[in-house]
C-alpha positions in Angstrom: 24.9 -12.6 -4.2 24.9 -16.1 -2.6 22.8 -15.8 0.6 22.0 -19.0 2.5 18.3 -20.0 3.0 18.5 -19.6 6.8 19.6 -15.9 6.3 16.5 -15.2 4.1 14.3 -16.9 6.7 15.8 -14.8 9.6 16.0 -11.5 7.8 12.6 -11.7 6.1 10.9 -13.1 9.3 12.4 -10.3 11.4 11.4 -7.6 8.9 7.9 -9.0 8.7 7.4 -9.0 12.5 8.8 -5.5 12.8 6.3 -4.3 10.2 3.4 -5.8 12.1 4.5 -4.0 15.3 5.0 -0.8 13.3 1.4 -0.9 11.9 0.0 -1.6 15.3 2.0 1.2 17.0 0.9 3.7 14.3 -2.7 2.6 14.7 -2.6 3.1 18.5 -0.6 6.4 18.5 -2.0 8.9 16.0 0.0 11.8 17.3 3.3 9.9 17.1 2.4 8.7 13.6 1.7 12.3 12.5 5.0 13.6 13.9 7.1 10.6 12.6 6.1 11.1 9.0 6.7 14.9 9.1 10.1 14.2 10.7 10.9 11.7 7.9 11.3 14.6 5.5 14.5 15.6 7.3 16.1 12.4 5.9 15.9 14.1 2.4 19.7 14.7 2.3 20.2 10.9 2.4 17.9 10.5 -0.5 20.1 12.8 -2.6 23.2 10.8 -1.7 22.1 7.9 -3.9 19.2 6.4 -2.1 16.8 7.3 -4.9 17.4 7.0 -8.6 15.1 7.6 -11.5 11.7 9.2 -11.9 9.7 6.3 -10.7 11.6 6.0 -7.4 11.3 9.7 -6.7 7.6 9.6 -7.6 7.0 6.5 -5.4 8.8 7.9 -2.4 7.0 11.2 -2.4 3.6 9.7 -3.2 4.0 7.3 -0.3 5.3 9.7 2.4 3.5 13.0 1.7 0.0 11.4 1.9 0.9 10.0 5.3 1.9 13.4 6.4 -1.4 14.8 5.3 -3.2 11.7 6.6 -1.6 12.3 10.0 -3.3 15.7 10.2 -6.6 14.0 9.2 -6.2 11.6 12.2 -5.2 14.3 14.7 -8.1 16.5 13.5 -10.6 13.7 13.9 -9.3 12.5 17.3 -8.5 15.7 19.1 -11.3 17.9 17.7 -9.2 21.0 17.6 -11.0 24.2 16.7 -10.1 26.5 13.8 -10.5 26.7 10.0 -7.5 24.4 9.3 -8.8 21.6 11.6 -12.4 22.0 10.3 -11.0 21.7 6.8 -9.2 18.5 7.7 -12.5 17.0 8.9 -14.4 17.5 5.7 -15.4 14.8 3.3 -12.6 15.5 0.9 -10.4 13.3 3.0 -12.0 10.1 1.7 -11.3 11.3 -1.9 -7.7 12.0 -0.9 -7.3 8.4 0.4 -8.9 7.1 -2.8 -6.6 9.2 -5.0 -3.5 8.1 -3.1 -4.4 4.4 -3.7 -5.2 5.1 -7.4 -1.9 7.0 -7.9 0.1 4.3 -6.2 -1.2 1.7 -8.6 -1.1 4.0 -11.7 2.6 4.8 -11.2 3.6 1.2 -11.2 1.2 0.4 -14.1 3.0 3.1 -16.2 6.3 1.6 -15.2 5.1 -1.9 -16.2 4.3 -0.5 -19.7 7.8 0.9 -20.0 9.1 -2.5 -19.0 6.8 -4.2 -21.6 5.1 -6.2 -18.9 1.8 -5.6 -20.6 -0.2 -8.4 -18.9 0.6 -7.0 -15.5 0.0 -3.5 -16.7 -3.6 -4.6 -17.7 -4.0 -6.0 -14.2 -2.9 -2.7 -12.7 -5.2 -0.7 -14.9 -8.2 -2.8 -13.9 -7.2 -2.6 -10.3 -7.4 1.2 -10.5 -10.9 1.1 -11.9 -12.2 -1.6 -9.4 -11.3 0.4 -6.3 -14.6 0.9 -4.6 -15.7 4.5 -5.3 -15.7 6.7 -2.1 -19.4 7.7 -2.7 -19.5 10.1 0.2 -18.1 8.0 3.1 -19.6 4.7 2.1 -16.5 2.8 1.2 -13.7 5.0 2.6 -13.8 6.2 6.1 -11.9 6.9 9.3 -12.3 4.3 12.0 -13.9 5.5 15.3 -12.5 2.3 17.0 -8.9 2.6 15.8 -7.8 6.2 16.5 -9.2 7.4 13.2 -7.1 4.9 11.2 -8.1 4.9 7.5 -10.5 2.1 6.5 -11.4 1.1 3.0 -13.9 -1.6 2.1 -12.0 -3.4 -0.6 -12.8 -7.1 -1.3 -10.6 -10.1 -0.4 -10.3 -10.8 -4.1 -9.2 -7.3 -4.8 -6.6 -7.4 -2.0 -5.1 -10.7 -3.3 -5.1 -9.4 -6.9 -3.3 -6.3 -5.8 -0.7 -8.5 -3.9 0.1 -10.7 -6.9 0.1 -7.7 -9.3 2.5 -5.8 -7.0 4.8 -8.7 -6.5 5.0 -9.3 -10.2 5.8 -5.6 -10.8 8.6 -5.6 -8.2 9.9 -8.9 -9.6 10.4 -7.3 -13.0 11.4 -3.7 -11.9 13.9 -4.3 -9.1 14.3 -8.0 -8.5 16.9 -7.6 -5.7 14.1 -6.1 -3.6 11.6 -8.8 -4.3 12.2 -10.6 -1.0 11.7 -7.5 1.1 8.6 -6.6 -0.9 7.1 -10.0 0.0 7.5 -9.0 3.6 5.7 -5.7 3.3 2.8 -7.2 1.2 2.5 -10.2 3.5 2.4 -7.9 6.6 -0.4 -5.9 5.0 -2.4 -9.1 4.3 -1.9 -10.7 7.7 -2.4 -7.6 9.9 -6.1 -7.2 9.1 -6.6 -11.0 9.7 -4.9 -10.7 13.1 -7.2 -7.8 14.0 -10.2 -9.4 12.4 -10.8 -6.2 10.5 -10.4 -6.7 6.8 -11.1 -3.0 6.2 -7.7 -2.2 7.7 -5.9 -3.7 4.7 -5.4 -0.4 2.8 -4.1 1.4 5.9 -1.7 -1.5 6.6 -0.6 -1.4 3.0 0.0 2.4 3.1 2.1 2.2 6.2 4.2 -0.8 5.1 4.9 0.7 1.7 5.8 4.1 3.2 8.1 2.6 5.8 9.7 0.4 3.1 10.4 3.3 0.6 11.8 5.4 3.4 14.2 2.7 4.5 15.2 2.2 0.8 15.8 5.9 0.4 17.9 6.2 3.5 19.7 2.8 3.5 19.7 1.7 -0.2 22.1 -1.2 0.4 20.4 -2.7 3.5 17.9 -5.0 1.8 20.3 -6.2 -0.9 22.9 -7.1 1.8 20.5 -9.3 3.8 17.9 -10.5 1.4 19.0 -9.9 -2.2 16.6 -11.7 -4.5 18.4 -10.9 -7.8 19.2 -14.6 -8.4 15.5 -15.5 -8.2 14.7 -13.6 -11.5 13.6 -15.5 -14.6 12.3 -13.7 -17.6 9.9 -16.6 -18.5 8.4 -16.6 -15.1 7.9 -12.8 -15.3 6.2 -13.0 -18.6 3.9 -15.9 -17.6 3.1 -14.2 -14.2 2.1 -10.9 -15.9 -0.1 -12.7 -18.4 -1.7 -14.7 -15.5 -2.5 -11.5 -13.6 -3.9 -9.9 -16.7 -6.2 -12.8 -17.3 -7.5 -13.5 -13.7 -8.5 -9.9 -13.1 -10.9 -9.8 -16.1 -13.7 -11.9 -14.5 -13.2 -9.9 -11.3 -13.7 -6.7 -13.2 -17.0 -8.0 -14.6 -18.1 -9.2 -11.2 -17.3 -5.7 -9.7 -19.3 -4.0 -12.4 -22.3 -6.4 -11.8 -22.2 -5.6 -8.0 -22.5 -1.9 -8.8 -25.2 -2.5 -11.5 -27.3 -4.8 -9.3 -27.0 -2.6 -6.2 -25.3 -5.4 -4.2 -22.0 -3.5 -3.7 -22.7 -2.5 -0.1 -23.3 -6.1 0.9 -20.4 -7.5 -1.2 -17.8 -4.9 -0.2 -18.6 -4.1 3.5 -17.7 -7.2 5.5 -17.7 -5.8 9.1 -19.5 -3.4 11.4 -16.6 -1.2 12.4 -17.8 2.1 13.8 -16.6 4.8 11.5 -16.7 8.6 10.9 
């Protein structure tokens, strides 16, 4: 599809700004966020009408939306302090393991798909990203923010965030190239939002919300993004191959650095870059 440059700028810029507002609104309004993601399941008939095709898309959609539904209950339980066994259960430490598992699963799904696409360099990057997610270790590196209406916070490093971004972009470039431009928007919004808020620990939360919003839109309106920002013409097999190899190489020294931080006991200093009050 021959789309003029100005249309890419307009559509991508608009989507990027809307995503930033969406993250901020979800952060401020925990009850609305909980209700919204539960209500999103009622769009399921649209998914069956062709919005989702193949095992990976079904897995990605459910693994993005269902955790936010459960996560919405986490936030409500933490903020409202409702009484009862259910709400007490939602305040236990298993929630940080849940957030960790969701992040791990998100990367693992795409890594498996990369292998099936023979993008082995990028698959190696995805594998090492999984194993360099800071381990929850109680509530040391994964928490709920007391300052942000119990928004999820995770103390990933700047390097890990950037590696995740280049890995994910490379994956989308090879898997569904026509959605590459829209994926740039959701990944850029996740990177920029924590910078605007001056809270790098909000990166994972921003990423979860932008990904979930994106897969929901794709499931309900599969032709929207190809119509306004189709990036199919950007694909080049040589670029994909080189990009995957590049990602696979640059994450190796980071993996060794990560292991050294844990071994030397410096992880808390290296990973935690703010004093956000958390629960």
